[in-house]
N, C-alpha and C positions, 0 to 999 in steps of 0.2 A: 504494500500500500504506500502511496505517496502522500506526504504532508508538506505543506509549504506555508510560508507566512511572509507578511510584510514586516520590515524592521519595526515599524510603529506598533503592529499587533504584538510582536514579541515583547517589546518594551511594556505594552499594556498588560500582558500576561505576567510580567515580572513585578510591575509597579502598582497594578490595580488602577483604580480610578484617580489616584494621585497623579498619574501621568498627565491628565488634562490641566491640573493646576501647575504642574512643572512646565508645561509648554508656555504658559503665560509668565510665570515668575522667574524661570531659570532657562531661558532659551539656549544659551551657550552650552549648558550642561546637557540639555536634551539632544543637541546635535552630536555631542560626544557619545552619549548613550546609543543614539541611532547608528552611528558609525560602527560601534561594537556589535549591535544587533544585526546590521547588514552583513558584516563578516560572518557572524554566527549562522545567519540564514543561508548564506552561500555555502558554508561548510556542511550544514545539515542537508541541503539540497544535493550536494555532490555525494555524500555518504548514502543517502536514500536511493539515488540513481544507481549506485553500485550494487545495492542490496535488492532492488526491485526485481520481482519475478516477471518474466514475460508470459502472458496468457494469450494464446491465439494471435500473436503478433502485436500485442498491446500491453497495457498496464491497467490494473484495477486501482482507481483513485479512491482514497478513503472518503472524500467528500461526496456522500450519496452513493458510494459503491458504483461508480460510473466506470465503464470500460472506455479507455481512450487509445487510439491506434498509435503505434510507434511512428516516429520518434518522440511524440509528445509525451510529457511526463509531468505530473504534479500540478499544483495550483498555488495561487497567491490570494490570500484573503486580505481585504483592506478595511475591515470593520472599524478599527479605531480611527482611521482617517476620515471615514464617512461620519462617524459620530461626532468628531471634533468640529466639523463644518468646513466650508470651502477655503477660508483664509488659512486655517491650520493644515488642511490637506495640502495646499500648495506649498506651504513652508516646511512641513515636517514629513509628509508622506510621499508626495509625488517625486521629489528629488531622489530619495532613496530607492523608490520603486524603479525609477529610470536607471539608476546605477545597477540595481539587481538585474534588470532586463538585459543589460550589456553582458552580464556574466552567465545568463541562462539562454540556451538556444531555443528550447521548445517548452512551453507551459501553457496552461489555460487558466482563465479566471472564472470562478463561479461563486455565487452567493445563494445558498439554499436555506 
């Protein structure tokens, strides 16, 4: 099964709802946290890609148990960025998602 995440979602998982206050009060610290989370997401993605079993020429994605054809693999969820709103999405989520996209060849986005 493949799992994926946006750096902001990973930070939200670690920090809980205090993430949203931190984005306002400590912007510089948030960017450092998101750099670390981006690197962690990239490493997690690479490890999962190595471990994923091929099923009938594709992979079963954990999000909804969806079969996706090779070479696609995984997903990125951007829940925290959407909850934070457009201004914070642009500042804290979009930049790091674009950087992740440069490191990932094939992925899909879903929100179920």
